[in-house]
C-alpha positions as CSV (number, residue, x, y, z in Angstrom):
1,X,66.2,1.8,-26.2
2,X,65.0,5.1,-24.8
3,X,63.3,5.0,-21.4
4,X,62.3,8.7,-20.8
5,X,63.6,12.2,-21.2
6,X,66.4,12.2,-18.7
7,X,67.2,15.9,-18.6
8,X,66.6,19.2,-20.3
9,X,69.7,21.5,-20.3
10,X,69.0,25.3,-20.1
11,X,71.4,28.1,-20.6
12,X,70.8,31.1,-18.3
13,X,72.6,34.4,-17.9
14,X,72.0,34.5,-14.1
15,X,71.7,31.2,-12.3
16,X,70.6,32.7,-9.0
17,X,67.5,34.3,-10.7
18,X,66.8,31.1,-12.6
19,X,67.1,29.0,-9.4
20,X,64.7,31.3,-7.7
21,X,62.2,30.6,-10.5
22,X,62.6,26.8,-10.4
23,X,63.0,26.5,-6.6
24,X,60.7,29.1,-5.1
25,X,58.1,29.7,-7.8
26,X,57.8,26.3,-9.5
27,X,58.7,24.4,-6.3
28,X,61.1,22.0,-7.9
29,X,63.6,20.2,-5.7
30,X,67.3,21.3,-6.0
31,X,69.4,18.2,-6.3
32,X,72.8,19.7,-6.9
33,X,74.7,23.0,-7.4
34,X,78.3,23.3,-8.4
35,X,80.9,25.2,-10.3
36,X,82.6,23.2,-13.1
37,X,85.6,25.3,-14.1
38,X,86.7,22.8,-16.8
39,X,83.3,23.2,-18.5
40,X,83.2,27.0,-17.8
41,X,79.9,26.8,-16.0
42,X,77.9,27.1,-12.9
43,X,75.4,24.2,-12.7
44,X,72.2,23.6,-10.8
45,X,70.1,20.4,-11.3
46,X,66.5,20.2,-10.3
47,X,64.1,17.2,-10.1
48,X,61.0,17.6,-12.3
49,X,59.2,14.3,-11.8
50,X,61.1,11.7,-13.8
51,X,63.1,14.4,-15.6
52,X,65.9,16.7,-14.5
53,X,66.2,20.3,-15.3
54,X,69.9,21.3,-15.7
55,X,70.6,25.1,-15.4
56,X,73.9,26.2,-16.9
57,X,75.4,29.7,-16.6
58,X,78.7,30.4,-18.3
59,X,81.3,31.7,-15.8
60,X,83.7,33.2,-18.3
61,X,82.9,35.4,-21.3
62,X,84.8,33.0,-23.7
63,X,83.6,29.5,-24.5
64,X,80.8,27.6,-26.2
65,X,78.2,28.3,-23.5
66,X,78.6,32.0,-23.7
67,X,78.6,31.9,-27.6
68,X,75.3,30.0,-27.4
69,X,73.8,32.4,-24.9
70,X,74.9,35.4,-27.0
71,X,73.5,33.9,-30.2
72,X,70.2,32.3,-28.9
73,X,69.5,33.9,-25.5
74,X,68.4,32.1,-22.4
75,X,66.5,28.8,-22.9
76,X,66.8,25.2,-24.0
77,X,70.4,24.1,-24.9
78,X,69.8,20.4,-25.2
79,X,67.4,17.5,-24.5
80,X,68.8,14.2,-23.3
81,X,67.1,10.8,-23.6
82,X,67.8,8.1,-21.0
83,X,69.5,4.9,-22.4
84,X,70.0,2.2,-19.8
85,X,73.0,0.6,-21.6
86,X,74.7,3.3,-23.7
87,X,77.8,1.3,-24.5
88,X,75.6,-1.6,-25.6
89,X,73.3,0.6,-27.7
90,X,76.0,2.7,-29.4
91,X,77.0,0.1,-32.1
92,X,73.4,-0.2,-33.3
93,X,73.0,3.6,-33.4
94,X,76.2,4.0,-35.4
95,X,75.0,1.3,-37.8
96,X,71.8,3.3,-38.3
97,X,73.8,6.4,-39.2
98,X,73.9,8.4,-36.0
99,X,77.2,10.1,-35.2
100,X,78.4,11.5,-31.9
101,X,80.6,14.5,-31.2
102,X,82.8,12.4,-28.9
103,X,83.1,9.5,-31.4
104,X,82.0,6.2,-30.0
105,X,83.3,6.9,-26.4
106,X,80.8,8.3,-24.0
107,X,82.0,10.8,-21.4
108,X,81.0,10.8,-17.7
109,X,79.9,14.1,-16.3
110,X,80.7,15.4,-12.9
111,X,77.3,14.2,-11.7
112,X,77.9,10.6,-12.8
113,X,75.8,10.6,-16.0
114,X,77.4,8.9,-19.0
115,X,76.7,11.1,-22.1
116,X,76.9,11.0,-25.9
117,X,76.0,14.1,-28.0
118,X,74.4,13.4,-31.3
119,X,75.9,15.5,-34.1
120,X,73.4,17.7,-36.0
121,X,74.7,16.4,-39.3
122,X,73.4,12.9,-38.4
123,X,70.2,14.2,-36.9
124,X,68.7,16.0,-39.9
125,X,70.1,19.3,-38.6
126,X,68.6,19.1,-35.2
127,X,71.1,20.3,-32.6
128,X,71.1,19.7,-28.9
129,X,70.2,16.0,-28.7
130,X,72.0,13.8,-26.2
131,X,71.8,10.3,-24.8
132,X,72.5,9.7,-21.1
133,X,73.0,6.6,-19.1
134,X,71.9,7.6,-15.7
135,X,74.4,5.6,-13.7
136,X,73.9,7.4,-10.4
137,X,70.1,7.9,-10.7
138,X,67.9,6.0,-8.2
139,X,65.0,5.6,-10.5
140,X,63.3,2.3,-11.4
141,X,64.2,1.1,-14.9
């Protein structure tokens, strides 16, 4: 079912400073940087071995990302596990009691990852758990 940790999403107040840390001090490779207005974020994705690090900075003071940043500060927002056939695995996960914030329909992100977010209510109160089908990844399965 789960192959590896696909990505760790981190909320940051200043993406340029965070990028300096990951790119110039930790020497991770920048894979993508973009503004996603519909999600109210500036996004940068780095390769960290088999896992991605996803930096997210809110671009407007309103919205869920800014609320999270104000409440919790900079740091980990979510952890996503790779699932090679998300649509095929979803019925079994639903049967085992997991629920998803999007219902049964996964969404496809701007970077081509198919995602489902597990609701905290079905994950013993743990928030920030996702499942990702890495459609555009070039990794071996």
